[in-house]
Residue frames as qw, qx, qy, qz and C-alpha x, y, z in Angstrom:
[[0.147, 0.978, -0.113, -0.098, -2.65, 198.49, 8.78],
 [0.867, 0.254, -0.058, 0.426, 0.68, 198.05, 6.98],
 [0.352, -0.904, 0.097, 0.221, 3.51, 199.72, 8.89],
 [0.742, -0.057, 0.350, 0.568, 6.24, 198.83, 6.40],
 [0.040, 0.774, -0.122, -0.621, 7.90, 201.80, 4.74],
 [0.760, 0.560, 0.270, 0.190, 7.95, 202.02, 0.96],
 [0.510, -0.536, 0.206, 0.641, 11.57, 203.11, 0.52],
 [0.404, 0.257, 0.530, 0.700, 11.29, 203.75, -3.22],
 [0.031, -0.841, -0.438, -0.315, 8.47, 206.24, -2.74],
 [0.460, -0.826, -0.055, 0.322, 10.44, 207.92, 0.04],
 [0.544, -0.211, 0.373, 0.721, 13.49, 208.18, -2.22],
 [0.236, 0.555, 0.535, 0.592, 11.31, 209.69, -4.94],
 [0.239, -0.916, -0.320, -0.042, 9.90, 212.21, -2.46],
 [0.525, -0.662, 0.128, 0.519, 13.37, 213.22, -1.24],
 [0.480, 0.090, 0.486, 0.725, 14.54, 213.56, -4.84],
 [0.069, 0.751, 0.492, 0.435, 11.57, 215.78, -5.62],
 [0.382, -0.894, -0.152, 0.180, 12.46, 217.92, -2.58],
 [0.578, -0.501, 0.248, 0.595, 16.19, 218.24, -3.24],
 [0.489, 0.344, 0.478, 0.644, 16.05, 219.10, -6.97],
 [0.024, 0.893, 0.285, 0.346, 14.10, 222.35, -6.51],
 [0.528, -0.807, 0.050, 0.260, 16.41, 223.24, -3.62],
 [0.637, -0.147, 0.379, 0.655, 19.40, 222.82, -5.93],
 [0.304, 0.613, 0.440, 0.582, 17.73, 224.98, -8.57],
 [0.252, -0.945, -0.189, -0.088, 16.92, 227.67, -5.98],
 [0.627, -0.596, 0.194, 0.462, 20.53, 227.59, -4.76],
 [0.560, 0.149, 0.441, 0.686, 21.84, 227.90, -8.32],
 [0.114, 0.790, 0.387, 0.462, 19.49, 230.81, -9.08],
 [0.429, -0.891, -0.079, 0.124, 20.41, 232.54, -5.82],
 [0.627, -0.390, 0.311, 0.599, 24.09, 232.21, -6.62],
 [0.431, 0.461, 0.469, 0.618, 23.40, 233.48, -10.15],
 [0.104, -0.935, -0.258, -0.222, 21.78, 236.58, -8.69],
 [0.564, -0.741, 0.133, 0.339, 24.79, 237.06, -6.41],
 [0.633, 0.010, 0.416, 0.653, 27.06, 236.73, -9.45],
 [0.235, 0.745, 0.393, 0.485, 25.10, 239.45, -11.27],
 [0.324, -0.944, -0.067, -0.008, 25.56, 241.74, -8.29],
 [0.672, -0.530, 0.282, 0.434, 29.23, 240.88, -7.98],
 [0.655, 0.404, 0.356, 0.529, 29.96, 241.49, -11.66],
 [0.077, 0.943, 0.111, 0.303, 29.64, 245.21, -11.05],
 [0.446, -0.849, 0.285, -0.017, 32.27, 245.07, -8.33],
 [0.906, -0.098, 0.287, 0.295, 34.59, 242.47, -9.83],
 [0.041, 0.832, -0.400, -0.383, 37.91, 243.61, -11.16],
 [0.085, -0.342, 0.890, 0.289, 38.66, 240.22, -12.67],
 [0.731, 0.138, -0.295, -0.600, 36.52, 238.26, -15.10],
 [0.436, 0.180, -0.877, 0.085, 38.14, 235.01, -13.89],
 [0.152, 0.018, 0.732, -0.664, 36.32, 235.32, -10.57],
 [0.622, 0.237, 0.108, -0.739, 32.96, 235.67, -12.30],
 [0.655, 0.287, -0.621, -0.320, 33.68, 232.72, -14.61],
 [0.223, 0.127, -0.914, 0.313, 34.58, 230.51, -11.65],
 [0.367, 0.142, 0.573, -0.719, 31.28, 231.37, -9.96],
 [0.691, 0.310, -0.202, -0.621, 29.39, 230.61, -13.15],
 [0.471, 0.255, -0.843, -0.048, 31.16, 227.25, -13.23],
 [0.089, 0.003, 0.831, -0.549, 29.89, 226.56, -9.71],
 [0.582, 0.262, 0.220, -0.737, 26.34, 227.37, -10.82],
 [0.650, 0.341, -0.544, -0.406, 26.72, 225.00, -13.77],
 [0.267, 0.166, -0.925, 0.215, 27.96, 222.22, -11.50],
 [0.316, 0.111, 0.648, -0.684, 25.00, 222.73, -9.16],
 [0.681, 0.320, -0.055, -0.656, 22.56, 222.47, -12.06],
 [0.562, 0.309, -0.748, -0.172, 24.28, 219.30, -13.32],
 [0.029, 0.077, -0.894, 0.441, 24.09, 217.76, -9.83],
 [0.513, 0.225, 0.396, -0.727, 20.38, 218.58, -9.75],
 [0.677, 0.362, -0.394, -0.506, 19.94, 216.99, -13.18],
 [0.364, 0.228, -0.900, 0.081, 21.73, 213.80, -12.10],
 [0.192, 0.059, 0.772, -0.603, 19.53, 213.65, -9.01],
 [0.611, 0.290, 0.138, -0.723, 16.32, 214.20, -10.94],
 [0.671, 0.321, -0.585, -0.323, 17.21, 211.42, -13.38],
 [0.222, 0.283, -0.892, 0.272, 18.61, 209.15, -10.69],
 [0.402, -0.013, 0.656, -0.639, 15.58, 208.86, -8.45],
 [0.782, 0.300, 0.020, -0.546, 13.54, 207.48, -11.33],
 [0.698, 0.419, -0.574, -0.086, 16.12, 204.81, -12.24],
 [0.348, -0.511, 0.687, -0.382, 16.41, 203.13, -8.84],
 [0.946, 0.061, 0.146, -0.284, 15.03, 199.85, -10.23],
 [0.772, 0.488, -0.366, 0.180, 18.42, 199.06, -11.77],
 [0.823, -0.498, -0.100, 0.254, 20.90, 197.53, -9.27],
 [0.649, 0.103, 0.018, 0.754, 24.02, 199.12, -10.75],
 [0.015, 0.645, 0.133, 0.752, 22.40, 202.56, -10.83],
 [0.637, -0.723, -0.208, -0.166, 21.26, 202.10, -7.21],
 [0.798, -0.306, -0.079, 0.514, 24.84, 201.46, -6.11],
 [0.403, 0.314, 0.101, 0.854, 26.15, 204.50, -8.02],
 [0.216, -0.707, -0.237, -0.631, 23.32, 206.71, -6.82],
 [0.721, -0.641, -0.241, 0.107, 23.83, 205.70, -3.19],
 [0.669, -0.192, -0.010, 0.718, 27.51, 206.69, -3.34],
 [0.188, 0.481, 0.253, 0.818, 26.65, 209.84, -5.30],
 [0.412, -0.774, -0.303, -0.374, 24.11, 210.88, -2.67],
 [0.737, -0.565, -0.156, 0.337, 26.47, 210.26, 0.24],
 [0.578, -0.009, 0.096, 0.811, 29.37, 212.11, -1.38],
 [0.034, 0.588, 0.291, 0.754, 27.18, 215.03, -2.46],
 [0.541, -0.769, -0.296, -0.169, 25.68, 215.29, 1.02],
 [0.724, -0.443, -0.071, 0.525, 29.08, 215.22, 2.72],
 [0.431, 0.222, 0.194, 0.853, 30.44, 217.79, 0.24],
 [0.165, -0.726, -0.314, -0.589, 27.47, 220.08, 0.89],
 [0.644, -0.732, -0.211, 0.076, 27.96, 219.84, 4.66],
 [0.666, -0.209, 0.047, 0.714, 31.67, 220.57, 4.33],
 [0.214, 0.466, 0.286, 0.809, 30.79, 223.52, 2.09],
 [0.391, -0.814, -0.343, -0.259, 28.36, 224.75, 4.74],
 [0.669, -0.638, -0.082, 0.373, 31.13, 224.89, 7.32],
 [0.555, 0.044, 0.211, 0.803, 33.54, 226.54, 4.87],
 [0.063, 0.516, 0.323, 0.790, 31.15, 229.31, 3.77],
 [0.405, -0.686, -0.564, 0.220, 29.83, 229.91, 7.29],
 [0.251, -0.758, -0.150, 0.582, 29.55, 233.68, 7.69],
 [0.257, -0.281, 0.452, 0.807, 30.57, 234.52, 4.14],
 [0.004, 0.222, 0.737, 0.638, 27.52, 234.02, 1.93],
 [0.466, -0.207, 0.007, -0.860, 24.58, 235.10, 4.06],
 [0.420, -0.107, 0.796, -0.422, 22.42, 232.97, 6.28],
 [0.788, 0.349, 0.124, -0.492, 19.86, 232.05, 3.58],
 [0.666, 0.525, -0.518, -0.114, 22.44, 230.47, 1.28],
 [0.022, 0.431, -0.845, 0.316, 24.31, 228.85, 4.17],
 [0.545, 0.000, 0.683, -0.486, 21.24, 227.14, 5.61],
 [0.796, 0.441, -0.083, -0.407, 20.08, 226.18, 2.12],
 [0.470, 0.513, -0.718, 0.030, 23.41, 224.39, 1.57],
 [0.218, -0.248, 0.831, -0.447, 23.05, 222.73, 4.99],
 [0.722, 0.193, 0.389, -0.539, 19.52, 221.56, 4.19],
 [0.738, 0.505, -0.363, -0.263, 20.63, 220.21, 0.81],
 [0.211, 0.463, -0.839, 0.193, 23.44, 218.29, 2.50],
 [0.433, -0.077, 0.745, -0.502, 21.08, 216.72, 5.02],
 [0.790, 0.350, 0.146, -0.482, 18.53, 215.77, 2.35],
 [0.604, 0.533, -0.579, -0.129, 21.25, 214.19, 0.19],
 [0.013, -0.329, 0.890, -0.315, 22.49, 212.15, 3.17],
 [0.614, 0.122, 0.561, -0.541, 18.92, 211.03, 3.85],
 [0.757, 0.488, -0.186, -0.392, 18.53, 210.15, 0.19],
 [0.367, 0.490, -0.790, 0.046, 21.70, 208.05, 0.34],
 [0.291, -0.150, 0.826, -0.459, 20.41, 206.29, 3.45],
 [0.731, 0.290, 0.300, -0.540, 17.06, 205.55, 1.81],
 [0.686, 0.520, -0.446, -0.244, 18.75, 204.16, -1.33],
 [0.112, 0.387, -0.886, 0.229, 20.93, 201.98, 0.91],
 [0.521, 0.040, 0.673, -0.524, 17.77, 200.66, 2.59],
 [0.781, 0.436, -0.065, -0.442, 16.30, 199.89, -0.85],
 [0.475, 0.522, -0.708, -0.027, 19.50, 198.02, -1.71],
 [0.139, -0.245, 0.872, -0.400, 19.40, 196.09, 1.58],
 [0.679, 0.189, 0.427, -0.567, 15.72, 195.22, 1.14],
 [0.733, 0.486, -0.343, -0.330, 16.44, 193.86, -2.35],
 [0.258, 0.427, -0.855, 0.145, 19.15, 191.60, -0.89],
 [0.345, -0.077, 0.790, -0.500, 16.85, 190.19, 1.80],
 [0.754, 0.320, 0.133, -0.558, 14.05, 189.48, -0.69],
 [0.739, 0.477, -0.440, -0.182, 16.25, 187.49, -3.06]]
């Protein structure tokens, strides 16, 4: 029985998990924006929230493309740093929005941060395994 972990398949699995989570988060925030538009006295506030939703969708798009391009060494290096920075940013956001957005959104952001950090770790293991093979 082979006990060695296939890191590329694990990275693909984590990518497949985190992309729907990002889409759910973006849709949840979009629904919150629709509710807030009725109470907003300034259109600038609504536009800034729509910008956040757009950024979340772009991050999900980069992740969905990135997990399939891990065979390229330069992309692996970029994607590892991208995953670590996105995970750390999500965890910092979790602590900033604690108590302000509702527990569902807060824990969703926390889960996304953890999965991104795991994805960065897995990509780093892929990079390290490639170095030891060659």
